TIVEX-371760 format. One record per residue (C-alpha): x, y, z. Coordinates in steps of 0.001 Angstrom, whole numbers. Layout:
+---------+---------+---------+
|      c1 |      c2 |      c3 |
+---------+---------+---------+
|       X |       Y |       Z |
...
+---------+---------+---------+
This chain:
+---------+---------+---------+
|      c1 |      c2 |      c3 |
+---------+---------+---------+
|   67357 |   41316 |  141262 |
|   68421 |   38048 |  142826 |
|   65652 |   36299 |  144539 |
|   66056 |   34382 |  147670 |
|   65734 |   30928 |  145909 |
|   68524 |   32084 |  143734 |
|   70732 |   32651 |  146741 |
|   70326 |   29039 |  147925 |
|   71239 |   28163 |  144398 |
|   74578 |   29694 |  144996 |
|   75505 |   28839 |  148413 |
|   74315 |   25284 |  148235 |
|   74031 |   24310 |  144439 |
|   70682 |   22457 |  145080 |
|   69142 |   20689 |  142538 |
|   66089 |   22645 |  140787 |
|   63236 |   20882 |  139445 |
|   61238 |   22698 |  137122 |
|   57601 |   21376 |  136253 |
|   54122 |   22215 |  134944 |
|   51949 |   23656 |  137479 |
|   48919 |   21680 |  138392 |
|   45346 |   21542 |  137066 |
|   43390 |   23888 |  139454 |
|   44278 |   27285 |  137587 |
|   42525 |   25460 |  134732 |
|   39260 |   25014 |  136574 |
|   39741 |   28401 |  137877 |
|   39685 |   29981 |  134355 |
|   36707 |   27703 |  133278 |
|   34669 |   28358 |  136263 |
|   35111 |   32231 |  135893 |
|   34450 |   32151 |  132317 |
|   31032 |   30368 |  132727 |
|   30087 |   32777 |  135242 |
|   31016 |   35843 |  133073 |
|   29137 |   34729 |  130121 |
|   26110 |   33779 |  132154 |
|   26198 |   37233 |  133994 |
|   27079 |   39447 |  131026 |
|   24441 |   37826 |  128691 |
|   21564 |   40330 |  130115 |
|   23922 |   43330 |  129043 |
|   22761 |   45397 |  125817 |
|   26087 |   44489 |  124302 |
|   26736 |   40955 |  125560 |
|   30143 |   39157 |  124360 |
|   29716 |   36748 |  122003 |
|   33449 |   35666 |  122772 |
|   35346 |   35333 |  125489 |
|   38983 |   33607 |  126012 |
|   41214 |   33510 |  129132 |
|   45044 |   32674 |  128203 |
|   47450 |   32242 |  130935 |
|   51135 |   31810 |  130450 |
|   53081 |   30239 |  133480 |
|   56937 |   30593 |  133135 |
|   59372 |   28920 |  135664 |
|   63007 |   30193 |  134626 |
|   66389 |   29620 |  135808 |
|   69306 |   31980 |  134225 |
|   72642 |   32752 |  134913 |
|   75412 |   34682 |  133166 |
|   79317 |   34642 |  133406 |
|   81879 |   37474 |  132103 |
|   85072 |   36450 |  131965 |
|   85277 |   33880 |  134010 |
|   83270 |   35530 |  137161 |
|   79491 |   34762 |  137650 |
|   77200 |   37909 |  136959 |
|   74283 |   37026 |  138197 |
|   72083 |   33802 |  138672 |
|   68091 |   34290 |  138942 |
|   65442 |   32016 |  139701 |
|   61969 |   33220 |  138471 |
|   58358 |   32280 |  138045 |
|   55116 |   34474 |  136721 |
|   51748 |   34034 |  135837 |
|   50214 |   36434 |  133239 |
|   46641 |   36493 |  132076 |
|   45726 |   37449 |  128642 |
|   41765 |   38017 |  128096 |
|   40187 |   38370 |  124781 |
|   36722 |   39547 |  125153 |
|   34834 |   40432 |  122006 |
|   31528 |   42345 |  121628 |
|   29462 |   42333 |  118221 |
|   29332 |   39393 |  116461 |
|   32119 |   37015 |  114087 |
|   31912 |   39648 |  111247 |
|   32017 |   42825 |  112970 |
|   33374 |   43220 |  116762 |
|   35146 |   45796 |  119070 |
|   39054 |   44456 |  117570 |
|   38075 |   46027 |  114171 |
|   40688 |   48616 |  113107 |
|   39658 |   52227 |  113494 |
|   40969 |   53471 |  110236 |
|   42763 |   56951 |  110527 |
|   43787 |   56176 |  114060 |
|   47519 |   56354 |  113057 |
|   48833 |   54049 |  115843 |
|   46117 |   51946 |  116275 |
|   45379 |   48354 |  114838 |
|   42754 |   46397 |  116656 |
|   43181 |   47352 |  120436 |
|   43780 |   44609 |  122885 |
|   44363 |   44479 |  126590 |
|   47579 |   44247 |  128843 |
|   48635 |   41219 |  130723 |
|   47715 |   40582 |  134095 |
|   49728 |   39109 |  136625 |
|   48042 |   36260 |  138703 |
|   49442 |   34928 |  141804 |
|   51063 |   31683 |  141495 |
|   49264 |   29900 |  144463 |
|   46568 |   27191 |  143570 |
|   43855 |   29020 |  145296 |
|   40914 |   28926 |  143217 |
|   39079 |   32000 |  144772 |
|   41998 |   34554 |  144659 |
|   42968 |   33488 |  141011 |
|   39389 |   34362 |  140108 |
|   39280 |   37125 |  142013 |
|   41931 |   38544 |  139689 |
|   40157 |   37413 |  136614 |
|   36992 |   38706 |  137494 |
|   38240 |   42326 |  138027 |
|   40216 |   42553 |  134727 |
|   37536 |   41181 |  132722 |
|   34835 |   43473 |  134201 |
|   37373 |   46429 |  133221 |
|   38406 |   45130 |  129810 |
|   34502 |   44250 |  128923 |
|   33520 |   47936 |  129622 |
|   36434 |   48946 |  127358 |
|   35376 |   46729 |  124488 |
|   31674 |   48030 |  124671 |
|   33060 |   51475 |  124378 |
|   35378 |   50763 |  121645 |
|   32527 |   49005 |  119918 |
|   30900 |   51879 |  119442 |
|   33555 |   53870 |  117757 |
|   33867 |   50984 |  115161 |
|   30086 |   51503 |  114454 |
|   31035 |   55131 |  113940 |
|   34212 |   54982 |  111939 |
|   32499 |   52312 |  109485 |
|   29653 |   54788 |  108851 |
|   31719 |   57645 |  108048 |
|   34499 |   56045 |  106281 |
|   34461 |   54832 |  102436 |
|   34364 |   51222 |  101845 |
|   37074 |   49019 |  103119 |
|   39509 |   47425 |  100757 |
|   38876 |   43999 |  102567 |
|   35813 |   43128 |  104077 |
|   36139 |   39752 |  105517 |
|   35122 |   38553 |  108879 |
|   36888 |   40251 |  112167 |
|   36963 |   36801 |  113836 |
|   37073 |   32847 |  112110 |
|   34941 |   30041 |  113387 |
|   37757 |   27392 |  114444 |
|   37129 |   23423 |  115393 |
|   36588 |   23522 |  119125 |
|   40022 |   21846 |  120599 |
|   40471 |   19889 |  124024 |
|   43875 |   18826 |  125139 |
|   45558 |   18408 |  128507 |
|   49004 |   17235 |  128224 |
|   50909 |   15658 |  130954 |
|   53280 |   17735 |  133038 |
|   57007 |   18072 |  131586 |
|   59910 |   18128 |  134006 |
|   63676 |   18309 |  133675 |
|   66430 |   19053 |  136172 |
|   68756 |   21715 |  136191 |
|   71915 |   21597 |  138561 |
|   72818 |   24622 |  139238 |
|   76181 |   24507 |  140484 |
|   77577 |   22419 |  137658 |
|   76387 |   25004 |  134846 |
|   77396 |   27974 |  136801 |
|   80982 |   26347 |  136804 |
|   80418 |   25532 |  132847 |
|   79541 |   28959 |  131987 |
|   82352 |   30335 |  134011 |
|   85054 |   28481 |  132585 |
|   83819 |   28782 |  129141 |
|   83583 |   32497 |  129419 |
|   86975 |   32697 |  130793 |
|   88501 |   31842 |  127335 |
|   87578 |   35277 |  126578 |
|   90500 |   36674 |  128760 |
|   92912 |   35054 |  126385 |
|   92719 |   38178 |  124082 |
|   92982 |   41501 |  125748 |
|   91125 |   43127 |  122811 |
|   88046 |   41698 |  123671 |
|   86028 |   44216 |  125564 |
|   83036 |   42266 |  126357 |
|   82737 |   38375 |  126941 |
|   79658 |   36507 |  128076 |
|   78391 |   33205 |  128146 |
|   74567 |   33398 |  129186 |
|   72282 |   30259 |  130153 |
|   68746 |   29704 |  130734 |
|   66270 |   27355 |  131315 |
|   62524 |   27498 |  131109 |
|   59374 |   25679 |  131517 |
|   56589 |   27409 |  129728 |
|   53252 |   26149 |  130720 |
|   49962 |   27517 |  128459 |
|   46522 |   27498 |  129701 |
|   43688 |   28325 |  127391 |
|   39752 |   28209 |  127839 |
|   37218 |   29718 |  125481 |
|   33630 |   30297 |  125554 |
|   33522 |   28210 |  122322 |
|   34464 |   25299 |  124745 |
|   38183 |   25015 |  123694 |
|   40366 |   23870 |  126614 |
|   44233 |   23279 |  126423 |
|   47150 |   23053 |  128834 |
|   50129 |   22644 |  126921 |
|   54127 |   22664 |  128592 |
|   56996 |   24091 |  126425 |
|   60484 |   23116 |  128094 |
|   63273 |   24913 |  126388 |
|   67105 |   25242 |  127187 |
|   69220 |   28199 |  125648 |
|   73014 |   29036 |  125718 |
|   74507 |   32249 |  124008 |
|   78469 |   33086 |  124111 |
|   78706 |   36740 |  122890 |
|   81870 |   39125 |  122589 |
|   82877 |   42294 |  120700 |
|   85922 |   44026 |  120194 |
|   86436 |   47298 |  118629 |
|   88558 |   48294 |  114973 |
|   90936 |   51492 |  115369 |
|   88310 |   53562 |  113801 |
|   85919 |   53149 |  116503 |
|   83604 |   50279 |  114584 |
|   82251 |   48138 |  117291 |
|   82763 |   44368 |  116198 |
|   80295 |   41910 |  117628 |
|   80206 |   38180 |  117149 |
|   77831 |   35562 |  118977 |
|   77079 |   31637 |  118806 |
|   73609 |   30747 |  120024 |
|   72624 |   27043 |  121014 |
|   69024 |   25820 |  121740 |
|   67463 |   22637 |  123016 |
|   64222 |   21270 |  124343 |
|   66202 |   19451 |  126892 |
|   69635 |   20253 |  128744 |
|   71051 |   17128 |  127203 |
|   70278 |   18392 |  123735 |
|   72965 |   21470 |  124003 |
|   76505 |   20543 |  122731 |
|   79073 |   19986 |  124752 |
|   81273 |   22085 |  126546 |
|   84028 |   21107 |  124413 |
|   81961 |   22188 |  121257 |
|   81283 |   25402 |  122910 |
|   84713 |   26111 |  123801 |
|   86111 |   25528 |  120140 |
|   83075 |   28002 |  118911 |
|   84722 |   30564 |  121267 |
|   88063 |   30025 |  120106 |
|   86769 |   30500 |  116615 |
|   85077 |   33459 |  117689 |
|   88356 |   35037 |  119043 |
|   90181 |   34335 |  116029 |
|   87795 |   35881 |  113566 |
|   87231 |   39053 |  115891 |
|   91196 |   39367 |  115652 |
|   90758 |   39390 |  111883 |
|   87897 |   41687 |  111887 |
|   89481 |   44295 |  113762 |
|   92469 |   44110 |  110893 |
|   89869 |   43544 |  108037 |
|   89590 |   46649 |  105713 |
|   85869 |   48337 |  105433 |
|   83957 |   47405 |  102569 |
|   82715 |   49652 |   99935 |
|   79258 |   50355 |   98913 |
|   78590 |   47442 |   96460 |
|   75787 |   45944 |   93953 |
|   76332 |   42584 |   92457 |
|   76765 |   39073 |   92779 |
|   76818 |   37433 |   96268 |
|   76746 |   33797 |   98225 |
|   74539 |   33821 |  101367 |
|   75310 |   30738 |  104040 |
|   72404 |   28485 |  104902 |
|   72075 |   30430 |  108115 |
|   72518 |   33796 |  106424 |
|   69699 |   32732 |  103534 |
|   67409 |   31754 |  106337 |
|   67177 |   35245 |  108174 |
|   67428 |   36702 |  104882 |
|   64213 |   34994 |  103794 |
|   62781 |   35770 |  107363 |
|   63023 |   39291 |  107062 |
|   62207 |   40039 |  103169 |
|   59271 |   37055 |  102756 |
|   58448 |   35686 |  106298 |
|   56911 |   39243 |  107732 |
|   54794 |   40180 |  104273 |
|   53027 |   36755 |  104521 |
|   51548 |   37081 |  107998 |
|   48004 |   37265 |  107023 |
|   47003 |   40201 |  109326 |
|   48954 |   42619 |  107630 |
|   46986 |   42101 |  104311 |
|   44080 |   43688 |  106247 |
|   45807 |   46667 |  107507 |
|   44925 |   49444 |  105518 |
|   48675 |   51181 |  106271 |
|   50255 |   48101 |  105187 |
|   51667 |   47806 |  101439 |
|   50373 |   43868 |  101250 |
|   53481 |   43002 |   99130 |
|   52262 |   39580 |   98157 |
|   48521 |   40254 |   98454 |
|   47946 |   40363 |   94452 |
|   50654 |   37632 |   93611 |
|   48351 |   34710 |   94887 |
|   48935 |   31991 |   92378 |
|   51743 |   33931 |   90440 |
|   55383 |   32981 |   90428 |
|   57605 |   35168 |   93208 |
|   60559 |   32981 |   93179 |
|   62621 |   30594 |   91013 |
|   60421 |   27155 |   90289 |
|   63062 |   25105 |   92313 |
|   62411 |   27075 |   95466 |
|   59677 |   25964 |   97752 |
|   59097 |   27999 |  100996 |
|   57157 |   26047 |  103812 |
|   56319 |   26989 |  107399 |
|   56057 |   24017 |  109679 |
|   55420 |   24526 |  113451 |
|   54805 |   20667 |  113964 |
|   58557 |   20216 |  113469 |
|   60792 |   19606 |  116552 |
|   64071 |   18866 |  114898 |
|   65772 |   19323 |  111484 |
|   68779 |   17363 |  110600 |
|   69317 |   15996 |  114239 |
|   69104 |   19709 |  115478 |
|   66504 |   21008 |  117833 |
|   64291 |   24292 |  116397 |
|   62633 |   26517 |  118673 |
|   59610 |   27551 |  116241 |
|   57893 |   24119 |  117540 |
|   54406 |   24231 |  119110 |
|   51059 |   22084 |  119061 |
|   48461 |   24674 |  119521 |
|   48864 |   28625 |  119124 |
|   47777 |   31364 |  121446 |
|   44430 |   31643 |  120139 |
|   43780 |   27830 |  120837 |
|   44227 |   26428 |  117147 |
|   46100 |   23264 |  116033 |
|   49363 |   24187 |  114373 |
|   49421 |   23632 |  110705 |
|   52441 |   23027 |  108349 |
|   51693 |   26065 |  105642 |
|   53113 |   25735 |  102151 |
|   53993 |   29270 |  101351 |
|   55434 |   28983 |   98034 |
|   55229 |   25576 |   95677 |
|   57774 |   25461 |   92966 |
|   58155 |   29277 |   92882 |
|   54286 |   30089 |   93110 |
|   53088 |   31795 |   96042 |
|   50432 |   29754 |   97542 |
|   49625 |   30550 |  101176 |
|   49706 |   33331 |  103922 |
|   50114 |   32805 |  107605 |
|   46840 |   33159 |  109186 |
|   45523 |   33733 |  112923 |
|   41755 |   34022 |  113568 |
|   41584 |   37299 |  111698 |
|   40194 |   36473 |  108396 |
|   41380 |   37821 |  105345 |
|   40028 |   37495 |  101305 |
|   40137 |   34461 |  100403 |
|   41319 |   33025 |  103667 |
|   38486 |   32444 |  106027 |
|   40090 |   30673 |  109229 |
|   43460 |   30426 |  111148 |
|   45949 |   28007 |  110134 |
|   47174 |   28148 |  113730 |
|   49862 |   30811 |  113429 |
|   48241 |   33469 |  116057 |
|   50979 |   33865 |  118486 |
|   52374 |   36609 |  120801 |
|   54559 |   37354 |  123605 |
|   52348 |   37363 |  126996 |
|   50806 |   40508 |  127711 |
|   50159 |   41433 |  123775 |
|   47227 |   40559 |  121371 |
|   48165 |   37657 |  119138 |
|   48673 |   38234 |  115401 |
|   50054 |   35934 |  112408 |
|   53488 |   35227 |  113087 |
|   55863 |   32902 |  111736 |
|   57300 |   29586 |  113310 |
|   59408 |   27274 |  111601 |
|   60352 |   28644 |  107884 |
|   61862 |   26310 |  105740 |
|   63340 |   27119 |  101984 |
|   63321 |   23967 |  100198 |
|   65363 |   23564 |   97097 |
|   64279 |   20865 |   94522 |
|   67453 |   21483 |   92583 |
|   70861 |   21853 |   94170 |
|   74922 |   21903 |   93469 |
|   77776 |   21532 |   95510 |
|   78788 |   24618 |   97310 |
|   81934 |   25025 |   95044 |
|   79575 |   25557 |   92296 |
|   78001 |   28227 |   93685 |
|   81867 |   30100 |   93904 |
|   82187 |   29107 |   90481 |
|   78943 |   30644 |   89293 |
|   79843 |   33938 |   91147 |
|   83185 |   34165 |   89691 |
|   81374 |   33717 |   86167 |
|   78816 |   36486 |   87131 |
|   81513 |   38679 |   88312 |
|   83089 |   38378 |   85036 |
|   79588 |   39188 |   83012 |
|   79091 |   42388 |   84996 |
|   82595 |   43514 |   85005 |
|   82897 |   43021 |   88922 |
|   86494 |   42529 |   90431 |
|   84805 |   40333 |   93211 |
|   81715 |   38928 |   94713 |
|   80646 |   38758 |   98581 |
|   80105 |   36234 |  100831 |
|   77742 |   36741 |  103747 |
|   78643 |   33552 |  106188 |
|   77114 |   34786 |  109854 |
|   74306 |   37182 |  109933 |
|   72758 |   38835 |  113443 |
|   69374 |   39776 |  112229 |
|   67702 |   42435 |  110745 |
|   64644 |   44411 |  109955 |
|   61959 |   45035 |  107459 |
|   59258 |   47683 |  106329 |
|   55974 |   46880 |  105320 |
|   54067 |   50229 |  105640 |
|   52700 |   52143 |  102464 |
|   53901 |   55571 |  104013 |
|   57628 |   54574 |  103647 |
|   59605 |   52280 |  100907 |
|   59424 |   48968 |  101248 |
|   63088 |   47717 |  101997 |
|   64605 |   45482 |  104142 |
|   68033 |   45638 |  106005 |
|   69726 |   42534 |  107007 |
|   72975 |   42967 |  109543 |
|   76126 |   40808 |  108626 |
|   78631 |   39948 |  111000 |
|   81083 |   38155 |  108654 |
|   81333 |   39006 |  105135 |
|   83993 |   37998 |  102598 |
|   85262 |   38994 |   99223 |
|   85316 |   36082 |   96531 |
|   87619 |   37692 |   93597 |
|   86728 |   36981 |   90078 |
|   90510 |   35942 |   89389 |
|   90711 |   33496 |   91733 |
|   92890 |   35325 |   94520 |
|   92338 |   34328 |   98282 |
|   89105 |   35303 |   99829 |
|   89384 |   38537 |  102038 |
|   87529 |   39256 |  105136 |
|   85837 |   42833 |  105017 |
|   83714 |   44649 |  107726 |
|   81207 |   47445 |  107976 |
|   78315 |   46749 |  105490 |
|   74517 |   45968 |  105784 |
|   72596 |   43978 |  103274 |
|   69621 |   46070 |  102072 |
|   66829 |   45829 |   99206 |
|   63188 |   45279 |   98103 |
|   61891 |   41887 |   98063 |
|   60785 |   41400 |   94817 |
|   63853 |   42716 |   93162 |
|   65835 |   40375 |   95230 |
|   63842 |   37174 |   94639 |
|   64154 |   37435 |   91004 |
|   67804 |   37356 |   91342 |
|   68044 |   34157 |   93011 |
|   69874 |   31470 |   90423 |
|   71197 |   28475 |   92875 |
|   71136 |   26874 |   95813 |
|   73623 |   24059 |   97611 |
|   73265 |   20901 |   98992 |
|   73995 |   22181 |  102411 |
|   71259 |   23293 |  105227 |
|   71923 |   26075 |  107583 |
|   69649 |   26803 |  110747 |
|   68902 |   29860 |  112561 |
|   67208 |   29634 |  115984 |
|   66195 |   32939 |  117434 |
|   63703 |   35159 |  118638 |
|   61542 |   37710 |  116444 |
|   59916 |   40957 |  117621 |
|   57024 |   42681 |  115873 |
|   53587 |   43793 |  116909 |
|   52497 |   40916 |  119191 |
|   55999 |   40862 |  121308 |
|   59142 |   38443 |  120768 |
|   58170 |   34623 |  119619 |
|   60690 |   32385 |  119444 |
|   61108 |   31330 |  115650 |
|   63769 |   29297 |  113423 |
|   64637 |   29670 |  109833 |
|   66457 |   27130 |  107443 |
|   68049 |   27163 |  104035 |
|   70662 |   26061 |  101486 |
|   73202 |   28402 |  100779 |
|   71877 |   30797 |   98122 |
|   73569 |   32409 |   94861 |
|   72497 |   35568 |   94163 |
|   72746 |   37344 |   90896 |
|   72633 |   41119 |   92319 |
|   72413 |   42485 |   95658 |
|   73073 |   45739 |   97377 |
|   75083 |   46569 |  100380 |
|   75896 |   49930 |  102302 |
|   77916 |   51348 |  104510 |
|   77161 |   50021 |  108344 |
|   76748 |   53204 |  110823 |
|   79541 |   53101 |  113208 |
|   80623 |   54523 |  116606 |
|   83069 |   57494 |  116530 |
|   84411 |   56745 |  119835 |
|   88048 |   55932 |  119726 |
|   88950 |   52031 |  121728 |
|   89842 |   52260 |  125294 |
|   92794 |   54456 |  126209 |
|   94070 |   51570 |  128548 |
|   95006 |   48125 |  128193 |
|   92214 |   45694 |  129310 |
|   92994 |   44096 |  132877 |
|   93770 |   40695 |  131587 |
|   96635 |   42141 |  129575 |
|   99776 |   40318 |  130752 |
|  102361 |   42818 |  132004 |
|  105693 |   42940 |  130193 |
|  108642 |   41580 |  131453 |
+---------+---------+---------+
């Protein structure tokens, strides 16, 4: 829905100044917290911990398709999240109630706050929401005590909440300007390029700029105000093969400031490349089910590690009785080749001159973000931790993250796959051809682009992953030209796949995206060199049974 502000943007092209909010919101949070803790201290089950986290988002976003503006919106919101705990650090109301199939730690729901700077109106909403959540916390704490009394001893008897260092950090407001008319014209020009090919059925360019300001106060004494500005662009399109298979492609761009995005010429060149590739994909043969050697490009390898490794080292899963806990027994044991390190570093803002989206200073539980070396020389060393301790990991390393409105859990940040021994990319192709001959395979596969994927970590189903490639080539053992193919998903299980990584190249590819899990969508990046894998497995991709459109595209030029 278009707001009135957005209408003025369209009509007058005004210069939009997006900036962080003033400090009164933080003062209101702090004052109401003190009043709540003092008042509830007289109850039979007083809270031992309370935190208020407010996420204020100011956004301008717009989209154009085939040269026409679809919409433009100017949005502002404040979401309050409350963490109120009764009991103590060792056992509290967030403890998992075993036997409840869809329940893990409980949690509140984001509350919308007024955008005004009036302290009393803000405190009124906070007071009402806190009262409701406190009553639910007391009720749930009783269920936790009962559940513990009637169930067998837990596999992990760690505390429910970690003690952390008190943080006081107030950041200056961060400001950038967005000329809406200029960006409208740019995305219209870029999206119009998709009209060049009448076989492209959707063609869109999307632009979004945000200032995300986060406020956090806790009864322990922490107080944080931090700003997270960012700008994104997406160019996406899809076509359809004669057999009904939908063929999407996209290019995404990220920067902390508008000037950090690529030039219009660079994006235009990428769109022309997408159009060419989609034309080839429409005519490309379907790939067969396959098991054999493969090369994964840098961005593809990054997504690959994000799915098959990153989710399995998120610490909260090691306490969940329904999780497979893949790496819990592998601490200080070899899981990867000795030339591979895997690091998560939210402190990094750029890599090889490119902004990476998984950067932040303090996580959503008020803990300073730390660099985590998860794998060192192939040896598994560390989990990503929020304030939910697990055996041998009693404190957070600043990876408690969430989408506003959901409870934080341990999540990934900037994932970096680092190789101490590398070879030229052409050497990976040579290794692949040699391995094809050893395995008596006609060809190996080269995964160039991947859209994302998903992974299963529960005990009740096979612990497999499914990574979804967009652009895949056959590399023939006898040296024939590479052949583009379509219609495969990359599948497997993590430990077996890790054992098959043989070599890495000099290059580094970066994937910026948004990861979805229990605590919602959070921005993450994944970077890696291209990798040669001795054996991978692919299966046929599900496809639509609908035919391509019966009529030509309206962009088709009439025949003379």
